[in-house]
C-alpha positions as CSV (number, residue, x, y, z in Angstrom):
1,X,0.0,0.0,0.0
2,X,1.2,3.5,-0.8
3,X,0.2,6.9,0.6
4,X,1.3,10.4,-0.1
5,X,0.1,13.4,1.9
6,X,1.1,17.0,2.5
7,X,1.7,18.2,6.0
8,X,3.0,21.4,7.5
9,X,5.9,23.5,6.4
10,X,5.7,22.4,2.8
11,X,6.6,18.8,3.7
12,X,5.1,15.9,1.7
13,X,5.2,12.5,3.4
14,X,5.5,9.3,1.4
15,X,4.7,5.9,2.9
16,X,4.6,2.3,1.8
17,X,5.7,1.2,-1.7
18,X,6.0,3.6,-4.6
19,X,6.0,1.5,-7.7
20,X,4.6,2.1,-11.2
21,X,1.1,1.2,-10.2
22,X,1.2,3.9,-7.5
23,X,2.7,6.8,-9.6
24,X,-0.7,8.3,-10.4
25,X,-1.5,8.5,-6.7
26,X,1.9,10.1,-6.0
27,X,1.6,12.5,-8.9
28,X,-1.8,13.7,-7.7
29,X,-0.1,14.9,-4.5
30,X,3.3,15.9,-5.9
31,X,1.9,18.0,-8.7
32,X,0.3,20.3,-6.1
33,X,3.7,21.3,-4.8
34,X,4.2,24.9,-5.9
35,X,6.9,26.2,-3.5
36,X,10.2,25.0,-2.4
37,X,9.5,21.8,-0.5
38,X,10.7,18.8,1.4
39,X,9.7,15.2,0.8
40,X,10.0,12.9,3.8
41,X,10.8,9.2,3.1
42,X,10.7,8.0,6.7
43,X,7.9,5.6,6.1
44,X,8.7,4.7,2.4
45,X,9.8,1.1,2.1
46,X,10.4,0.9,-1.6
47,X,10.7,3.2,-4.7
48,X,10.8,1.9,-8.3
49,X,12.3,3.7,-11.3
50,X,8.8,4.9,-12.1
51,X,8.6,6.6,-8.7
52,X,12.0,8.1,-9.1
53,X,10.9,9.4,-12.5
54,X,8.0,11.2,-10.9
55,X,10.3,12.8,-8.3
56,X,12.6,13.9,-11.2
57,X,9.6,15.5,-12.9
58,X,8.8,17.4,-9.7
59,X,12.4,18.5,-9.3
60,X,12.6,19.8,-12.9
61,X,9.4,21.7,-12.6
62,X,10.4,23.3,-9.3
63,X,14.0,24.0,-10.6
64,X,12.6,25.7,-13.7
65,X,10.7,28.1,-11.3
66,X,13.8,28.7,-9.3
67,X,12.5,26.6,-6.4
68,X,14.2,23.8,-4.5
69,X,13.3,20.2,-3.5
70,X,14.9,18.4,-0.6
71,X,14.6,14.6,0.2
72,X,14.9,13.6,3.9
73,X,14.8,10.5,6.0
74,X,15.8,8.0,3.2
75,X,16.3,4.5,4.4
76,X,19.8,3.0,3.7
77,X,18.4,0.9,0.9
78,X,16.6,3.8,-0.8
79,X,19.7,6.1,-0.3
80,X,21.8,3.4,-1.9
81,X,19.5,3.2,-4.9
82,X,19.8,7.0,-5.4
83,X,23.6,6.7,-5.0
84,X,23.9,3.8,-7.5
85,X,21.9,5.8,-10.0
86,X,24.0,9.0,-9.4
87,X,20.9,10.8,-8.2
88,X,22.5,11.8,-5.0
89,X,24.3,14.3,-7.1
90,X,20.9,15.6,-8.6
91,X,18.7,15.7,-5.5
92,X,19.5,17.5,-2.2
93,X,19.4,14.6,0.2
94,X,19.6,14.8,4.0
């Protein structure tokens, strides 16, 4: 199961498994981000390449507007996936 919700301070929370079948649900929330924002991965167990693609689309859209996107609380596994793909050089990750 996957859930995306927006909380306080422009933080979006992702939980569960973000795979290709859940990208439309993620996009419905992520496309509403219109300011510099933080995405919290604390409860995210898995992310597929389709999920990463959606995050890249958000990053590009915000960057084109001069805004920023920060990813926080990535598990070791998800952090490793971003590192192997070189995306730790593309995203701001804390």
